[in-house]
Structures are given as C-alpha cells and as structure tokens.
C-alpha positions as CSV (number, residue, x, y, z in Angstrom):
1,M,23.9,-8.8,-24.2
2,T,25.1,-7.8,-20.7
3,V,23.2,-5.7,-18.2
4,V,24.8,-4.4,-15.0
5,I,23.2,-2.5,-12.2
6,S,25.8,-0.3,-10.6
7,S,23.6,2.0,-8.6
8,R,22.7,2.8,-5.1
9,L,19.2,3.7,-6.2
10,E,16.3,1.7,-4.8
11,I,15.1,-1.3,-6.8
12,I,11.6,0.2,-7.2
13,S,12.9,3.1,-9.2
14,L,15.4,1.0,-11.2
15,K,12.6,-1.4,-12.3
16,E,10.9,1.3,-14.3
17,D,14.0,2.5,-16.0
18,V,15.2,-1.0,-16.9
19,K,11.7,-2.0,-18.3
20,A,11.7,1.2,-20.4
21,V,15.1,0.4,-21.9
22,V,14.3,-3.2,-22.6
23,D,11.0,-2.3,-24.2
24,A,12.9,0.2,-26.5
25,L,15.5,-2.4,-27.4
26,K,13.0,-5.0,-28.3
27,R,11.1,-2.6,-30.5
28,S,14.2,-1.4,-32.2
29,S,15.6,-4.7,-33.5
30,E,14.8,-8.4,-33.9
31,I,18.1,-9.2,-32.3
32,F,16.9,-8.1,-28.9
33,R,13.7,-10.1,-29.0
34,N,15.4,-13.4,-28.2
35,V,18.8,-12.6,-26.9
36,R,21.0,-14.3,-24.2
37,L,21.2,-12.0,-21.3
38,D,24.0,-11.9,-18.8
39,F,22.8,-10.1,-15.7
40,V,25.7,-8.9,-13.6
41,R,25.0,-8.2,-9.9
42,I,27.5,-6.4,-7.7
43,K,27.7,-8.0,-4.2
44,E,28.2,-6.0,-1.0
45,D,31.9,-6.9,-0.9
46,G,32.4,-5.5,-4.4
47,T,32.7,-8.8,-6.2
48,F,30.6,-9.7,-9.2
49,E,28.0,-12.4,-9.8
50,N,26.8,-13.3,-13.3
51,K,23.4,-14.9,-14.0
52,V,22.1,-15.9,-17.3
53,L,18.4,-14.8,-17.5
54,P,15.7,-14.4,-20.1
55,L,15.2,-10.8,-21.2
56,V,11.6,-11.0,-20.0
57,F,13.0,-11.2,-16.4
58,L,14.3,-7.6,-16.8
59,Q,11.0,-6.4,-18.3
60,T,8.9,-7.8,-15.4
61,G,11.4,-7.1,-12.7
62,K,11.8,-10.7,-11.7
63,C,15.6,-10.3,-11.8
64,F,15.3,-8.1,-8.7
65,E,13.1,-10.5,-6.6
66,A,16.1,-12.4,-5.1
67,E,17.6,-9.2,-3.7
68,E,17.4,-9.1,0.1
69,K,17.8,-5.4,0.4
70,A,15.9,-2.6,-1.3
71,E,19.1,-1.2,-2.7
72,M,21.7,-2.4,-5.2
73,H,25.5,-1.9,-4.7
74,S,28.0,0.1,-6.7
75,V,31.7,-0.1,-7.5
76,P,34.1,2.3,-9.3
77,F,33.7,2.1,-13.1
78,S,37.4,1.2,-13.5
79,N,36.8,-2.1,-11.6
80,L,33.6,-2.7,-13.4
81,F,35.1,-2.1,-16.8
82,S,38.0,-4.4,-16.1
83,Y,35.6,-7.2,-15.2
84,L,33.4,-6.6,-18.3
85,K,36.5,-6.6,-20.5
86,L,37.5,-10.0,-19.1
87,F,34.2,-11.8,-19.1
88,H,31.7,-9.9,-21.3
89,A,33.8,-8.6,-24.2
90,R,31.8,-10.7,-26.7
91,S,28.4,-9.1,-25.8
92,K,26.8,-7.1,-28.6
93,V,25.8,-4.4,-26.2
94,V,26.7,-3.7,-22.5
95,L,24.1,-1.7,-20.6
96,V,25.2,-0.2,-17.2
97,F,22.5,1.4,-15.1
98,A,24.3,3.8,-12.8
99,D,23.9,6.8,-10.5
100,R,24.3,10.3,-12.0
101,D,27.2,10.9,-9.7
102,Y,29.1,7.7,-10.7
103,D,32.7,7.1,-9.6
104,L,35.0,6.6,-12.5
105,G,37.8,5.3,-10.2
106,D,41.3,5.0,-11.7
107,K,41.1,6.7,-15.0
108,E,44.1,4.9,-16.5
109,S,42.6,1.5,-15.6
110,A,39.2,2.5,-17.0
111,K,40.9,3.7,-20.2
112,E,42.8,0.3,-20.6
113,A,39.6,-1.6,-20.0
114,L,37.6,0.4,-22.5
115,N,40.1,-0.3,-25.2
116,P,39.9,-1.7,-27.8
117,F,36.3,-3.0,-28.0
118,L,34.3,-2.2,-24.8
119,K,34.0,1.5,-25.6
120,Q,32.1,0.7,-28.7
121,K,29.5,-1.6,-27.0
122,L,29.0,0.3,-23.7
123,L,26.0,2.4,-22.8
124,V,25.8,3.9,-19.3
125,I,22.3,5.0,-18.3
126,A,22.9,7.4,-15.5
127,E,19.4,8.2,-14.4
128,D,18.3,10.8,-17.0
129,E,21.5,10.8,-19.0
130,V,22.9,8.2,-21.5
131,L,26.7,8.1,-21.8
132,T,28.5,6.1,-24.5
133,G,31.7,4.2,-24.0
134,S,33.5,6.7,-26.3
135,K,32.4,9.6,-24.1
136,L,33.6,7.9,-21.0
137,M,36.9,7.2,-22.8
138,M,37.2,11.0,-23.5
139,E,36.6,11.6,-19.8
140,C,39.4,9.2,-18.9
141,L,41.8,11.1,-21.2
142,R,41.2,14.5,-19.5
C-alpha cells in the first residue's frame, strides 16, 4: 500500500482525513490490518522521499511529526504518477491525498503513467471528493 500527501493543506486538517480513511480500510478488509505501508513525502524541491511505516503511524498522525513546517508540499500529478509507476506499481492500492484544485500537469505524461496498471489501483482523495485512476485517465483524454 502506498500513501502520498500531495497537498498544500495544513497537517492538522490532513491528520483527520487520513485517520478516517485508514480506519475505513482496516474495517473493510483483513488485508489492511497488517499491511506494508510506503509513505511518500514530497520535499520542497519537488523530489520524493519514501518511508516504510506501520499503518498505525497514519492513524495516530506520527508520520507527520517529523515535518518541520505546518504544511505539506505539492507537485503536478503527471510528475507524481510517473514516480509512482516506477517505484510503487506493485502496491495493492495507492492513496493520494490532494487539494481540490489539484494540478494535473502534462496530460500526455499523466496518461502514460496511469497505463496500464496504476489507473486501477489509484484513489485520489481531494478533500471532500474521491477520484479513481480511471476517472483521472478520462480527464487526461479530454
């Protein structure tokens, strides 16, 4: 399982959303009770840092304690999807917590990164809306 925070929202508001999603996943299936979690953090310069954490760190918010600022960073989805395709394609599910006004970036690059498998595993939680990878693929085709 991979979780990415690609949002300019404050960590305090993200903690509640992340906890709610993790709680729902754990209730929905035995798979998510004891799963390897790759937590992808976006650095200020737009590069990615991967940490392997226990799922409970997301529930309790401990994954955010190392953050120096009260805000996470964001990158265009085309860059993020390319990274995820290269390094996290084997995850059962990829959760991306993002802003409602996310930046898709280069649609052609995003489309290539979503094919063939990422679009089936991807869920983007954009504040109060959940977008599937297939829906984002359709957005890239427009």
